[in-house]
PyMOL Python script that loads the backbone (N, CA, C, O; Angstrom):
from pymol import cmd

cmd.read_pdbstr("""\
ATOM      1  N   UNK A   1     -34.605 -76.724 -23.606  1.00  0.00           N
ATOM      2  CA  UNK A   1     -33.463 -77.500 -24.157  1.00  0.00           C
ATOM      3  C   UNK A   1     -32.648 -77.907 -22.927  1.00  0.00           C
ATOM      4  O   UNK A   1     -32.329 -76.997 -22.162  1.00  0.00           O
ATOM      5  N   UNK A   2     -32.320 -78.994 -22.675  1.00  0.00           N
ATOM      6  CA  UNK A   2     -31.640 -79.604 -21.568  1.00  0.00           C
ATOM      7  C   UNK A   2     -30.104 -79.550 -21.844  1.00  0.00           C
ATOM      8  O   UNK A   2     -29.601 -79.964 -22.889  1.00  0.00           O
ATOM      9  N   UNK A   3     -29.454 -79.036 -20.876  1.00  0.00           N
ATOM     10  CA  UNK A   3     -27.961 -79.057 -21.276  1.00  0.00           C
ATOM     11  C   UNK A   3     -27.350 -80.398 -20.912  1.00  0.00           C
ATOM     12  O   UNK A   3     -27.737 -80.949 -19.881  1.00  0.00           O
ATOM     13  N   UNK A   4     -26.421 -80.969 -21.680  1.00  0.00           N
ATOM     14  CA  UNK A   4     -25.747 -82.049 -21.324  1.00  0.00           C
ATOM     15  C   UNK A   4     -24.236 -81.905 -20.748  1.00  0.00           C
ATOM     16  O   UNK A   4     -23.385 -82.794 -20.749  1.00  0.00           O
ATOM     17  N   UNK A   5     -24.109 -80.696 -20.298  1.00  0.00           N
ATOM     18  CA  UNK A   5     -22.699 -80.427 -19.767  1.00  0.00           C
ATOM     19  C   UNK A   5     -22.863 -80.778 -18.176  1.00  0.00           C
ATOM     20  O   UNK A   5     -23.655 -80.213 -17.422  1.00  0.00           O
ATOM     21  N   UNK A   6     -22.163 -81.585 -17.899  1.00  0.00           N
ATOM     22  CA  UNK A   6     -21.999 -81.878 -16.397  1.00  0.00           C
ATOM     23  C   UNK A   6     -21.404 -80.547 -15.512  1.00  0.00           C
ATOM     24  O   UNK A   6     -20.711 -79.647 -15.987  1.00  0.00           O
ATOM     25  N   UNK A   7     -21.776 -80.642 -14.359  1.00  0.00           N
ATOM     26  CA  UNK A   7     -21.328 -79.621 -13.538  1.00  0.00           C
ATOM     27  C   UNK A   7     -19.988 -79.811 -13.060  1.00  0.00           C
ATOM     28  O   UNK A   7     -19.760 -80.814 -12.384  1.00  0.00           O
ATOM     29  N   UNK A   8     -19.039 -78.971 -13.320  1.00  0.00           N
ATOM     30  CA  UNK A   8     -17.562 -78.964 -13.000  1.00  0.00           C
ATOM     31  C   UNK A   8     -17.451 -79.026 -11.531  1.00  0.00           C
ATOM     32  O   UNK A   8     -18.277 -78.414 -10.853  1.00  0.00           O
ATOM     33  N   UNK A   9     -16.576 -79.660 -11.016  1.00  0.00           N
ATOM     34  CA  UNK A   9     -16.233 -79.720  -9.459  1.00  0.00           C
ATOM     35  C   UNK A   9     -15.785 -78.211  -9.120  1.00  0.00           C
ATOM     36  O   UNK A   9     -15.256 -77.408  -9.889  1.00  0.00           O
ATOM     37  N   UNK A  10     -16.098 -78.056  -7.911  1.00  0.00           N
ATOM     38  CA  UNK A  10     -15.590 -76.673  -7.240  1.00  0.00           C
ATOM     39  C   UNK A  10     -14.024 -76.543  -7.345  1.00  0.00           C
ATOM     40  O   UNK A  10     -13.335 -77.507  -7.012  1.00  0.00           O
ATOM     41  N   UNK A  11     -13.572 -75.646  -7.695  1.00  0.00           N
ATOM     42  CA  UNK A  11     -12.024 -75.464  -7.814  1.00  0.00           C
ATOM     43  C   UNK A  11     -11.142 -75.360  -6.742  1.00  0.00           C
ATOM     44  O   UNK A  11      -9.915 -75.350  -6.837  1.00  0.00           O
ATOM     45  N   UNK A  12     -11.923 -75.268  -5.522  1.00  0.00           N
ATOM     46  CA  UNK A  12     -11.044 -75.180  -4.289  1.00  0.00           C
ATOM     47  C   UNK A  12     -10.734 -73.689  -3.918  1.00  0.00           C
ATOM     48  O   UNK A  12      -9.964 -73.423  -2.995  1.00  0.00           O
ATOM     49  N   UNK A  13     -11.359 -72.726  -4.665  1.00  0.00           N
ATOM     50  CA  UNK A  13     -11.122 -71.290  -4.294  1.00  0.00           C
ATOM     51  C   UNK A  13     -12.397 -70.444  -4.760  1.00  0.00           C
ATOM     52  O   UNK A  13     -13.203 -70.849  -5.598  1.00  0.00           O
ATOM     53  N   UNK A  14     -12.461 -69.339  -4.170  1.00  0.00           N
ATOM     54  CA  UNK A  14     -13.663 -68.625  -4.665  1.00  0.00           C
ATOM     55  C   UNK A  14     -13.337 -67.616  -5.708  1.00  0.00           C
ATOM     56  O   UNK A  14     -12.248 -67.050  -5.801  1.00  0.00           O
ATOM     57  N   UNK A  15     -14.385 -67.432  -6.502  1.00  0.00           N
ATOM     58  CA  UNK A  15     -13.994 -66.467  -7.775  1.00  0.00           C
ATOM     59  C   UNK A  15     -13.186 -65.176  -7.368  1.00  0.00           C
ATOM     60  O   UNK A  15     -12.372 -64.649  -8.126  1.00  0.00           O
ATOM     61  N   UNK A  16     -13.464 -64.745  -6.191  1.00  0.00           N
ATOM     62  CA  UNK A  16     -12.687 -63.401  -6.067  1.00  0.00           C
ATOM     63  C   UNK A  16     -11.050 -63.907  -5.993  1.00  0.00           C
ATOM     64  O   UNK A  16     -10.181 -63.054  -6.172  1.00  0.00           O
ATOM     65  N   UNK A  17     -10.772 -64.935  -5.798  1.00  0.00           N
ATOM     66  CA  UNK A  17      -9.335 -65.297  -5.688  1.00  0.00           C
ATOM     67  C   UNK A  17      -8.784 -66.118  -6.801  1.00  0.00           C
ATOM     68  O   UNK A  17      -7.904 -66.975  -6.713  1.00  0.00           O
ATOM     69  N   UNK A  18      -9.396 -65.751  -7.801  1.00  0.00           N
ATOM     70  CA  UNK A  18      -9.013 -66.527  -9.229  1.00  0.00           C
ATOM     71  C   UNK A  18      -7.627 -66.180  -9.715  1.00  0.00           C
ATOM     72  O   UNK A  18      -6.913 -66.967 -10.336  1.00  0.00           O
ATOM     73  N   UNK A  19      -7.302 -64.960  -9.390  1.00  0.00           N
ATOM     74  CA  UNK A  19      -6.024 -64.406  -9.671  1.00  0.00           C
ATOM     75  C   UNK A  19      -4.804 -64.901  -8.757  1.00  0.00           C
ATOM     76  O   UNK A  19      -3.655 -64.530  -8.998  1.00  0.00           O
ATOM     77  N   UNK A  20      -5.078 -65.654  -7.824  1.00  0.00           N
ATOM     78  CA  UNK A  20      -4.005 -66.027  -6.936  1.00  0.00           C
ATOM     79  C   UNK A  20      -3.483 -67.461  -7.382  1.00  0.00           C
ATOM     80  O   UNK A  20      -2.487 -67.984  -6.884  1.00  0.00           O
ATOM     81  N   UNK A  21      -4.415 -68.150  -8.567  1.00  0.00           N
ATOM     82  CA  UNK A  21      -4.070 -69.289  -8.883  1.00  0.00           C
ATOM     83  C   UNK A  21      -2.715 -69.125  -9.821  1.00  0.00           C
ATOM     84  O   UNK A  21      -2.694 -68.261 -10.698  1.00  0.00           O
ATOM     85  N   UNK A  22      -1.681 -69.927  -9.610  1.00  0.00           N
ATOM     86  CA  UNK A  22      -0.436 -69.764 -10.313  1.00  0.00           C
ATOM     87  C   UNK A  22      -0.588 -70.138 -11.723  1.00  0.00           C
ATOM     88  O   UNK A  22      -0.161 -69.339 -12.555  1.00  0.00           O
ATOM     89  N   UNK A  23      -1.177 -71.323 -12.153  1.00  0.00           N
ATOM     90  CA  UNK A  23      -1.274 -71.698 -13.429  1.00  0.00           C
ATOM     91  C   UNK A  23      -2.666 -71.841 -13.702  1.00  0.00           C
ATOM     92  O   UNK A  23      -3.018 -73.014 -13.577  1.00  0.00           O
ATOM     93  N   UNK A  24      -3.585 -71.058 -14.030  1.00  0.00           N
ATOM     94  CA  UNK A  24      -5.090 -71.072 -14.114  1.00  0.00           C
ATOM     95  C   UNK A  24      -5.344 -71.829 -15.310  1.00  0.00           C
ATOM     96  O   UNK A  24      -6.234 -72.668 -15.167  1.00  0.00           O
ATOM     97  N   UNK A  25      -4.839 -71.773 -16.400  1.00  0.00           N
ATOM     98  CA  UNK A  25      -5.111 -72.428 -17.609  1.00  0.00           C
ATOM     99  C   UNK A  25      -4.924 -74.040 -17.400  1.00  0.00           C
ATOM    100  O   UNK A  25      -5.810 -74.805 -17.781  1.00  0.00           O
ATOM    101  N   UNK A  26      -3.844 -74.475 -16.835  1.00  0.00           N
ATOM    102  CA  UNK A  26      -3.518 -75.776 -16.673  1.00  0.00           C
ATOM    103  C   UNK A  26      -4.484 -76.397 -15.642  1.00  0.00           C
ATOM    104  O   UNK A  26      -5.038 -77.490 -15.763  1.00  0.00           O
ATOM    105  N   UNK A  27      -4.594 -75.590 -14.674  1.00  0.00           N
ATOM    106  CA  UNK A  27      -5.773 -76.172 -13.551  1.00  0.00           C
ATOM    107  C   UNK A  27      -7.079 -76.325 -14.101  1.00  0.00           C
ATOM    108  O   UNK A  27      -7.693 -77.357 -13.830  1.00  0.00           O
ATOM    109  N   UNK A  28      -7.632 -75.406 -14.876  1.00  0.00           N
ATOM    110  CA  UNK A  28      -8.767 -75.456 -15.428  1.00  0.00           C
ATOM    111  C   UNK A  28      -8.938 -76.680 -16.408  1.00  0.00           C
ATOM    112  O   UNK A  28      -9.907 -77.438 -16.458  1.00  0.00           O
ATOM    113  N   UNK A  29      -7.785 -76.715 -17.185  1.00  0.00           N
ATOM    114  CA  UNK A  29      -7.814 -77.893 -18.322  1.00  0.00           C
ATOM    115  C   UNK A  29      -7.757 -79.222 -17.546  1.00  0.00           C
ATOM    116  O   UNK A  29      -8.409 -80.179 -17.965  1.00  0.00           O
ATOM    117  N   UNK A  30      -7.000 -79.325 -16.423  1.00  0.00           N
ATOM    118  CA  UNK A  30      -7.098 -80.496 -15.686  1.00  0.00           C
ATOM    119  C   UNK A  30      -8.576 -80.945 -15.200  1.00  0.00           C
ATOM    120  O   UNK A  30      -9.009 -82.089 -15.337  1.00  0.00           O
ATOM    121  N   UNK A  31      -9.336 -79.790 -14.566  1.00  0.00           N
ATOM    122  CA  UNK A  31     -10.546 -80.001 -14.106  1.00  0.00           C
ATOM    123  C   UNK A  31     -11.589 -80.537 -15.257  1.00  0.00           C
ATOM    124  O   UNK A  31     -12.451 -81.402 -15.099  1.00  0.00           O
ATOM    125  N   UNK A  32     -11.302 -79.828 -16.417  1.00  0.00           N
ATOM    126  CA  UNK A  32     -12.190 -80.290 -17.727  1.00  0.00           C
ATOM    127  C   UNK A  32     -12.048 -81.555 -18.074  1.00  0.00           C
ATOM    128  O   UNK A  32     -13.038 -82.247 -18.310  1.00  0.00           O
ATOM    129  N   UNK A  33     -10.671 -82.080 -18.163  1.00  0.00           N
ATOM    130  CA  UNK A  33     -10.337 -83.366 -18.392  1.00  0.00           C
ATOM    131  C   UNK A  33     -10.912 -84.450 -17.595  1.00  0.00           C
ATOM    132  O   UNK A  33     -11.394 -85.481 -18.064  1.00  0.00           O
ATOM    133  N   UNK A  34     -10.810 -84.080 -16.094  1.00  0.00           N
ATOM    134  CA  UNK A  34     -11.448 -84.972 -15.127  1.00  0.00           C
ATOM    135  C   UNK A  34     -12.915 -85.331 -15.248  1.00  0.00           C
ATOM    136  O   UNK A  34     -13.438 -86.401 -14.937  1.00  0.00           O
ATOM    137  N   UNK A  35     -13.543 -84.147 -15.801  1.00  0.00           N
ATOM    138  CA  UNK A  35     -15.042 -84.257 -15.861  1.00  0.00           C
ATOM    139  C   UNK A  35     -15.344 -84.784 -17.366  1.00  0.00           C
ATOM    140  O   UNK A  35     -16.288 -85.554 -17.542  1.00  0.00           O
ATOM    141  N   UNK A  36     -14.685 -84.439 -18.245  1.00  0.00           N
ATOM    142  CA  UNK A  36     -15.114 -84.787 -19.644  1.00  0.00           C
ATOM    143  C   UNK A  36     -14.386 -86.051 -20.163  1.00  0.00           C
ATOM    144  O   UNK A  36     -14.727 -86.552 -21.235  1.00  0.00           O
ATOM    145  N   UNK A  37     -13.420 -86.553 -19.438  1.00  0.00           N
ATOM    146  CA  UNK A  37     -12.842 -87.736 -19.900  1.00  0.00           C
ATOM    147  C   UNK A  37     -12.320 -87.768 -21.170  1.00  0.00           C
ATOM    148  O   UNK A  37     -11.711 -86.767 -21.548  1.00  0.00           O
ATOM    149  N   UNK A  38     -12.459 -88.951 -22.100  1.00  0.00           N
ATOM    150  CA  UNK A  38     -11.961 -88.808 -23.397  1.00  0.00           C
ATOM    151  C   UNK A  38     -12.568 -87.667 -24.535  1.00  0.00           C
ATOM    152  O   UNK A  38     -12.089 -87.488 -25.655  1.00  0.00           O
ATOM    153  N   UNK A  39     -13.563 -87.058 -24.043  1.00  0.00           N
ATOM    154  CA  UNK A  39     -14.184 -85.983 -24.939  1.00  0.00           C
ATOM    155  C   UNK A  39     -13.259 -84.870 -24.879  1.00  0.00           C
ATOM    156  O   UNK A  39     -13.206 -84.099 -25.837  1.00  0.00           O
ATOM    157  N   UNK A  40     -12.638 -84.724 -24.022  1.00  0.00           N
ATOM    158  CA  UNK A  40     -11.731 -83.492 -23.930  1.00  0.00           C
ATOM    159  C   UNK A  40     -10.189 -83.798 -24.225  1.00  0.00           C
ATOM    160  O   UNK A  40      -9.310 -83.056 -23.785  1.00  0.00           O
ATOM    161  N   UNK A  41      -9.928 -84.856 -24.942  1.00  0.00           N
ATOM    162  CA  UNK A  41      -8.551 -85.003 -25.541  1.00  0.00           C
ATOM    163  C   UNK A  41      -8.271 -84.041 -26.695  1.00  0.00           C
ATOM    164  O   UNK A  41      -9.089 -83.791 -27.580  1.00  0.00           O
ATOM    165  N   UNK A  42      -7.065 -83.531 -26.608  1.00  0.00           N
ATOM    166  CA  UNK A  42      -6.538 -82.668 -27.528  1.00  0.00           C
ATOM    167  C   UNK A  42      -7.135 -81.290 -27.198  1.00  0.00           C
ATOM    168  O   UNK A  42      -8.082 -81.069 -26.442  1.00  0.00           O
ATOM    169  N   UNK A  43      -6.302 -80.272 -28.006  1.00  0.00           N
ATOM    170  CA  UNK A  43      -6.757 -78.902 -27.863  1.00  0.00           C
ATOM    171  C   UNK A  43      -8.214 -78.773 -28.229  1.00  0.00           C
ATOM    172  O   UNK A  43      -8.907 -78.193 -27.394  1.00  0.00           O
ATOM    173  N   UNK A  44      -8.832 -79.228 -29.375  1.00  0.00           N
ATOM    174  CA  UNK A  44     -10.118 -78.915 -29.842  1.00  0.00           C
ATOM    175  C   UNK A  44     -11.235 -79.631 -28.764  1.00  0.00           C
ATOM    176  O   UNK A  44     -12.237 -79.017 -28.398  1.00  0.00           O
ATOM    177  N   UNK A  45     -10.952 -80.878 -28.354  1.00  0.00           N
ATOM    178  CA  UNK A  45     -11.704 -81.388 -27.280  1.00  0.00           C
ATOM    179  C   UNK A  45     -11.995 -80.388 -26.201  1.00  0.00           C
ATOM    180  O   UNK A  45     -13.147 -79.982 -26.048  1.00  0.00           O
ATOM    181  N   UNK A  46     -10.917 -79.932 -25.378  1.00  0.00           N
ATOM    182  CA  UNK A  46     -11.054 -79.003 -24.294  1.00  0.00           C
ATOM    183  C   UNK A  46     -11.734 -77.778 -24.820  1.00  0.00           C
ATOM    184  O   UNK A  46     -12.628 -77.289 -24.129  1.00  0.00           O
ATOM    185  N   UNK A  47     -11.405 -77.205 -26.003  1.00  0.00           N
ATOM    186  CA  UNK A  47     -11.918 -75.873 -26.295  1.00  0.00           C
ATOM    187  C   UNK A  47     -13.514 -76.130 -26.369  1.00  0.00           C
ATOM    188  O   UNK A  47     -14.293 -75.440 -25.711  1.00  0.00           O
ATOM    189  N   UNK A  48     -13.962 -77.227 -27.261  1.00  0.00           N
ATOM    190  CA  UNK A  48     -15.301 -77.435 -27.471  1.00  0.00           C
ATOM    191  C   UNK A  48     -16.080 -77.546 -25.977  1.00  0.00           C
ATOM    192  O   UNK A  48     -17.163 -77.033 -25.695  1.00  0.00           O
ATOM    193  N   UNK A  49     -15.291 -78.294 -25.175  1.00  0.00           N
ATOM    194  CA  UNK A  49     -16.148 -78.448 -23.847  1.00  0.00           C
ATOM    195  C   UNK A  49     -16.128 -77.164 -23.028  1.00  0.00           C
ATOM    196  O   UNK A  49     -16.941 -76.941 -22.131  1.00  0.00           O
ATOM    197  N   UNK A  50     -15.198 -76.370 -23.371  1.00  0.00           N
ATOM    198  CA  UNK A  50     -15.113 -74.972 -22.427  1.00  0.00           C
ATOM    199  C   UNK A  50     -16.228 -74.191 -23.094  1.00  0.00           C
ATOM    200  O   UNK A  50     -17.022 -73.590 -22.370  1.00  0.00           O
ATOM    201  N   UNK A  51     -16.348 -74.150 -24.316  1.00  0.00           N
ATOM    202  CA  UNK A  51     -17.391 -73.344 -24.929  1.00  0.00           C
ATOM    203  C   UNK A  51     -18.833 -73.785 -24.522  1.00  0.00           C
ATOM    204  O   UNK A  51     -19.753 -72.983 -24.362  1.00  0.00           O
ATOM    205  N   UNK A  52     -18.944 -75.195 -24.362  1.00  0.00           N
ATOM    206  CA  UNK A  52     -20.321 -75.579 -23.696  1.00  0.00           C
ATOM    207  C   UNK A  52     -20.696 -75.145 -22.284  1.00  0.00           C
ATOM    208  O   UNK A  52     -21.816 -74.817 -21.890  1.00  0.00           O
ATOM    209  N   UNK A  53     -19.388 -75.210 -21.489  1.00  0.00           N
ATOM    210  CA  UNK A  53     -19.440 -74.874 -20.188  1.00  0.00           C
ATOM    211  C   UNK A  53     -19.694 -73.382 -20.101  1.00  0.00           C
ATOM    212  O   UNK A  53     -20.447 -72.947 -19.230  1.00  0.00           O
ATOM    213  N   UNK A  54     -19.089 -72.577 -20.975  1.00  0.00           N
ATOM    214  CA  UNK A  54     -19.207 -71.154 -20.811  1.00  0.00           C
ATOM    215  C   UNK A  54     -20.654 -70.692 -21.220  1.00  0.00           C
ATOM    216  O   UNK A  54     -21.076 -69.613 -20.806  1.00  0.00           O
ATOM    217  N   UNK A  55     -21.385 -71.468 -21.998  1.00  0.00           N
ATOM    218  CA  UNK A  55     -22.692 -71.099 -22.540  1.00  0.00           C
ATOM    219  C   UNK A  55     -23.518 -71.219 -21.223  1.00  0.00           C
ATOM    220  O   UNK A  55     -24.538 -70.533 -21.158  1.00  0.00           O
ATOM    221  N   UNK A  56     -23.218 -71.944 -20.259  1.00  0.00           N
ATOM    222  CA  UNK A  56     -24.031 -72.168 -18.868  1.00  0.00           C
ATOM    223  C   UNK A  56     -23.545 -71.410 -17.768  1.00  0.00           C
ATOM    224  O   UNK A  56     -24.228 -71.348 -16.745  1.00  0.00           O
ATOM    225  N   UNK A  57     -22.433 -70.815 -17.848  1.00  0.00           N
ATOM    226  CA  UNK A  57     -21.806 -69.824 -16.854  1.00  0.00           C
ATOM    227  C   UNK A  57     -22.752 -68.930 -16.293  1.00  0.00           C
ATOM    228  O   UNK A  57     -23.505 -68.371 -17.089  1.00  0.00           O
ATOM    229  N   UNK A  58     -22.887 -68.641 -14.888  1.00  0.00           N
ATOM    230  CA  UNK A  58     -23.742 -67.622 -14.358  1.00  0.00           C
ATOM    231  C   UNK A  58     -23.148 -66.301 -14.352  1.00  0.00           C
ATOM    232  O   UNK A  58     -22.130 -66.241 -13.662  1.00  0.00           O
ATOM    233  N   UNK A  59     -23.528 -65.117 -14.982  1.00  0.00           N
ATOM    234  CA  UNK A  59     -22.851 -63.984 -14.758  1.00  0.00           C
ATOM    235  C   UNK A  59     -22.803 -63.431 -13.475  1.00  0.00           C
ATOM    236  O   UNK A  59     -21.968 -62.538 -13.330  1.00  0.00           O
ATOM    237  N   UNK A  60     -23.481 -63.731 -12.513  1.00  0.00           N
ATOM    238  CA  UNK A  60     -23.317 -63.083 -11.047  1.00  0.00           C
ATOM    239  C   UNK A  60     -22.104 -63.903 -10.533  1.00  0.00           C
ATOM    240  O   UNK A  60     -21.535 -63.367  -9.582  1.00  0.00           O
ATOM    241  N   UNK A  61     -21.562 -65.130 -10.966  1.00  0.00           N
ATOM    242  CA  UNK A  61     -20.343 -65.738 -10.470  1.00  0.00           C
ATOM    243  C   UNK A  61     -19.261 -65.103 -11.093  1.00  0.00           C
ATOM    244  O   UNK A  61     -18.252 -64.749 -10.482  1.00  0.00           O
ATOM    245  N   UNK A  62     -19.480 -64.920 -12.539  1.00  0.00           N
ATOM    246  CA  UNK A  62     -18.255 -64.279 -13.066  1.00  0.00           C
ATOM    247  C   UNK A  62     -18.082 -62.865 -12.696  1.00  0.00           C
ATOM    248  O   UNK A  62     -16.953 -62.415 -12.893  1.00  0.00           O
ATOM    249  N   UNK A  63     -18.981 -62.057 -12.191  1.00  0.00           N
ATOM    250  CA  UNK A  63     -18.787 -60.864 -11.772  1.00  0.00           C
ATOM    251  C   UNK A  63     -18.142 -60.838 -10.396  1.00  0.00           C
ATOM    252  O   UNK A  63     -17.906 -59.744  -9.884  1.00  0.00           O
ATOM    253  N   UNK A  64     -17.849 -61.934  -9.777  1.00  0.00           N
ATOM    254  CA  UNK A  64     -17.190 -61.980  -8.602  1.00  0.00           C
ATOM    255  C   UNK A  64     -15.682 -62.131  -8.739  1.00  0.00           C
ATOM    256  O   UNK A  64     -14.941 -62.099  -7.756  1.00  0.00           O
ATOM    257  N   UNK A  65     -15.230 -62.305 -10.045  1.00  0.00           N
ATOM    258  CA  UNK A  65     -13.795 -62.263 -10.423  1.00  0.00           C
ATOM    259  C   UNK A  65     -13.419 -60.905 -10.701  1.00  0.00           C
ATOM    260  O   UNK A  65     -14.038 -60.209 -11.506  1.00  0.00           O
ATOM    261  N   UNK A  66     -12.339 -60.481 -10.002  1.00  0.00           N
ATOM    262  CA  UNK A  66     -12.104 -59.028 -10.126  1.00  0.00           C
ATOM    263  C   UNK A  66     -11.907 -58.418 -11.603  1.00  0.00           C
ATOM    264  O   UNK A  66     -12.430 -57.345 -11.903  1.00  0.00           O
ATOM    265  N   UNK A  67     -11.185 -59.102 -12.441  1.00  0.00           N
ATOM    266  CA  UNK A  67     -11.048 -58.497 -13.682  1.00  0.00           C
ATOM    267  C   UNK A  67     -12.185 -58.485 -14.424  1.00  0.00           C
ATOM    268  O   UNK A  67     -12.315 -57.505 -15.158  1.00  0.00           O
ATOM    269  N   UNK A  68     -13.227 -59.477 -14.438  1.00  0.00           N
ATOM    270  CA  UNK A  68     -14.352 -59.544 -15.153  1.00  0.00           C
ATOM    271  C   UNK A  68     -15.234 -58.507 -14.586  1.00  0.00           C
ATOM    272  O   UNK A  68     -15.885 -57.860 -15.407  1.00  0.00           O
ATOM    273  N   UNK A  69     -15.376 -58.231 -13.356  1.00  0.00           N
ATOM    274  CA  UNK A  69     -16.343 -57.127 -12.529  1.00  0.00           C
ATOM    275  C   UNK A  69     -15.647 -55.889 -13.019  1.00  0.00           C
ATOM    276  O   UNK A  69     -16.442 -54.978 -13.252  1.00  0.00           O
ATOM    277  N   UNK A  70     -14.510 -55.628 -13.219  1.00  0.00           N
ATOM    278  CA  UNK A  70     -13.983 -54.336 -13.721  1.00  0.00           C
ATOM    279  C   UNK A  70     -14.398 -54.113 -15.152  1.00  0.00           C
ATOM    280  O   UNK A  70     -14.840 -53.019 -15.500  1.00  0.00           O
ATOM    281  N   UNK A  71     -14.263 -55.168 -16.030  1.00  0.00           N
ATOM    282  CA  UNK A  71     -14.803 -55.127 -17.377  1.00  0.00           C
ATOM    283  C   UNK A  71     -16.260 -54.894 -17.305  1.00  0.00           C
ATOM    284  O   UNK A  71     -16.668 -53.997 -18.043  1.00  0.00           O
ATOM    285  N   UNK A  72     -17.148 -55.518 -16.563  1.00  0.00           N
ATOM    286  CA  UNK A  72     -18.563 -55.462 -16.585  1.00  0.00           C
ATOM    287  C   UNK A  72     -18.895 -53.931 -15.906  1.00  0.00           C
ATOM    288  O   UNK A  72     -19.702 -53.196 -16.475  1.00  0.00           O
ATOM    289  N   UNK A  73     -18.351 -53.590 -14.899  1.00  0.00           N
ATOM    290  CA  UNK A  73     -18.668 -52.131 -14.552  1.00  0.00           C
ATOM    291  C   UNK A  73     -18.289 -51.090 -15.760  1.00  0.00           C
ATOM    292  O   UNK A  73     -19.126 -50.229 -16.033  1.00  0.00           O
ATOM    293  N   UNK A  74     -17.301 -51.128 -16.349  1.00  0.00           N
ATOM    294  CA  UNK A  74     -16.773 -50.224 -17.272  1.00  0.00           C
ATOM    295  C   UNK A  74     -17.790 -50.352 -18.640  1.00  0.00           C
ATOM    296  O   UNK A  74     -18.103 -49.392 -19.343  1.00  0.00           O
ATOM    297  N   UNK A  75     -18.196 -51.645 -18.834  1.00  0.00           N
ATOM    298  CA  UNK A  75     -19.239 -51.674 -20.018  1.00  0.00           C
ATOM    299  C   UNK A  75     -20.556 -51.064 -19.641  1.00  0.00           C
ATOM    300  O   UNK A  75     -21.126 -50.285 -20.404  1.00  0.00           O
ATOM    301  N   UNK A  76     -21.113 -51.452 -18.319  1.00  0.00           N
ATOM    302  CA  UNK A  76     -22.170 -50.823 -17.979  1.00  0.00           C
ATOM    303  C   UNK A  76     -22.316 -49.129 -18.173  1.00  0.00           C
ATOM    304  O   UNK A  76     -23.182 -48.441 -18.713  1.00  0.00           O
ATOM    305  N   UNK A  77     -21.118 -48.818 -17.508  1.00  0.00           N
ATOM    306  CA  UNK A  77     -20.958 -47.415 -17.604  1.00  0.00           C
ATOM    307  C   UNK A  77     -20.944 -46.694 -19.034  1.00  0.00           C
ATOM    308  O   UNK A  77     -21.632 -45.739 -19.395  1.00  0.00           O
ATOM    309  N   UNK A  78     -20.154 -47.274 -19.618  1.00  0.00           N
ATOM    310  CA  UNK A  78     -20.147 -46.826 -21.189  1.00  0.00           C
ATOM    311  C   UNK A  78     -21.638 -46.954 -21.850  1.00  0.00           C
ATOM    312  O   UNK A  78     -22.152 -46.010 -22.449  1.00  0.00           O
ATOM    313  N   UNK A  79     -22.173 -48.016 -21.707  1.00  0.00           N
ATOM    314  CA  UNK A  79     -23.488 -48.225 -22.223  1.00  0.00           C
ATOM    315  C   UNK A  79     -24.682 -47.157 -21.668  1.00  0.00           C
ATOM    316  O   UNK A  79     -25.572 -46.645 -22.348  1.00  0.00           O
ATOM    317  N   UNK A  80     -24.461 -47.007 -20.437  1.00  0.00           N
ATOM    318  CA  UNK A  80     -25.286 -45.832 -19.749  1.00  0.00           C
ATOM    319  C   UNK A  80     -25.058 -44.553 -20.340  1.00  0.00           C
ATOM    320  O   UNK A  80     -26.009 -43.861 -20.703  1.00  0.00           O
ATOM    321  N   UNK A  81     -23.601 -44.100 -20.493  1.00  0.00           N
ATOM    322  CA  UNK A  81     -23.299 -42.760 -21.121  1.00  0.00           C
ATOM    323  C   UNK A  81     -24.018 -42.795 -22.653  1.00  0.00           C
ATOM    324  O   UNK A  81     -24.355 -41.738 -23.186  1.00  0.00           O
ATOM    325  N   UNK A  82     -24.199 -43.945 -23.236  1.00  0.00           N
ATOM    326  CA  UNK A  82     -24.831 -43.771 -24.806  1.00  0.00           C
ATOM    327  C   UNK A  82     -26.314 -43.809 -24.503  1.00  0.00           C
ATOM    328  O   UNK A  82     -27.010 -43.810 -25.519  1.00  0.00           O
ATOM    329  N   UNK A  83     -26.950 -43.839 -23.382  1.00  0.00           N
ATOM    330  CA  UNK A  83     -28.352 -43.881 -23.115  1.00  0.00           C
ATOM    331  C   UNK A  83     -29.110 -45.014 -23.001  1.00  0.00           C
ATOM    332  O   UNK A  83     -30.339 -44.979 -23.053  1.00  0.00           O
ATOM    333  N   UNK A  84     -28.402 -46.131 -22.833  1.00  0.00           N
ATOM    334  CA  UNK A  84     -28.998 -47.463 -22.408  1.00  0.00           C
ATOM    335  C   UNK A  84     -29.218 -47.683 -20.837  1.00  0.00           C
ATOM    336  O   UNK A  84     -28.355 -47.410 -20.003  1.00  0.00           O
ATOM    337  N   UNK A  85     -30.349 -48.156 -20.566  1.00  0.00           N
ATOM    338  CA  UNK A  85     -30.462 -48.083 -19.095  1.00  0.00           C
ATOM    339  C   UNK A  85     -30.052 -49.953 -18.706  1.00  0.00           C
ATOM    340  O   UNK A  85     -30.233 -50.881 -19.495  1.00  0.00           O
ATOM    341  N   UNK A  86     -29.570 -50.050 -17.510  1.00  0.00           N
ATOM    342  CA  UNK A  86     -29.151 -51.390 -17.138  1.00  0.00           C
ATOM    343  C   UNK A  86     -29.986 -51.714 -15.879  1.00  0.00           C
ATOM    344  O   UNK A  86     -30.239 -50.860 -15.029  1.00  0.00           O
ATOM    345  N   UNK A  87     -30.345 -52.830 -15.817  1.00  0.00           N
ATOM    346  CA  UNK A  87     -31.076 -53.225 -14.408  1.00  0.00           C
ATOM    347  C   UNK A  87     -32.425 -52.993 -14.596  1.00  0.00           C
ATOM    348  O   UNK A  87     -33.222 -53.209 -13.683  1.00  0.00           O
TER     349      UNK A  87
END
""", "prot")
cmd.dss("prot")
cmd.show_as("cartoon", "prot")
cmd.util.cbc("prot")
cmd.orient("prot")
């Protein structure tokens, strides 16, 4: 199935620096509105578009965001303690 979501423009910073953005929600919504145009009007439009983008995001990129990496590492460790194997 082919995705209809257009690729978002680069935000101008690396994932490792995401926490340095002063107003990340506003900046992200501005990027989404720029790409989605009228489809992203109102709260539900942005939310629906973000859900579609989220379905295509690459985990290896998310793992470069410090908070996500911490969560990921803790999740893997907990699963391994329960007997699941990762990788």
